[in-house]
C-alpha positions, 0 to 999 in steps of 0.5 A, spaced: 151 420 101 154 417 107 156 421 113 162 418 117 162 420 124 168 420 128 167 414 132 166 410 126 172 413 124 177 412 130 174 405 130 176 403 123 183 406 124 184 403 130 182 396 127 187 397 121 192 399 126 191 393 129 191 389 123 197 392 120 202 391 127 199 383 127 204 382 121 210 385 124 217 383 127 215 385 134 208 379 133 212 375 129 218 373 134 214 373 141 220 369 146 219 362 147 217 360 154 222 355 158 219 348 159 218 347 166 213 341 171 211 348 175 210 356 172 209 361 176 203 365 173 201 372 175 194 374 174 192 382 175 186 382 175 182 389 174 177 388 179 173 383 183 166 386 184 161 383 179 160 376 179 163 375 171 170 377 174 169 372 180 167 367 176 174 368 172 178 369 178 175 362 181 177 359 174 184 361 173 185 359 180 182 352 179 186 351 173 192 353 176 191 349 182 189 343 177 195 343 173 200 345 179 202 351 178 203 357 183 198 363 182 200 370 184 194 373 184 192 381 185 186 385 185 187 392 182 179 394 185 178 398 179 185 402 179 189 402 173 194 405 177 194 399 182 194 394 176 200 397 173 204 397 180 201 389 181 204 387 174 211 391 176 210 387 183 210 380 179 215 382 174 220 383 181 217 376 183 220 373 178 213 370 175 214 366 168 207 369 165 202 374 166 194 374 164 191 381 165 183 381 166 
């Protein structure tokens, strides 16, 4: 007899739900990004107090510079509420796309 824990049940149902959503129209018809020479890119970092996050941020900054894009970078300092505010600010600034980390 197999015992199903709450954790394994939640993981399985979450995975099943995610897979079901992948086939929906919302994911099938994402808007196309207009072709430009230079994009305004938002990068909303959740925090920057560990080496992995620092390396990730430096990678985003160097790649944006290399490609000639303007990077709007924010650090939420571990606050989900601040990251939401940061993303809303980026939208108000008219960024072309936003990366969340």
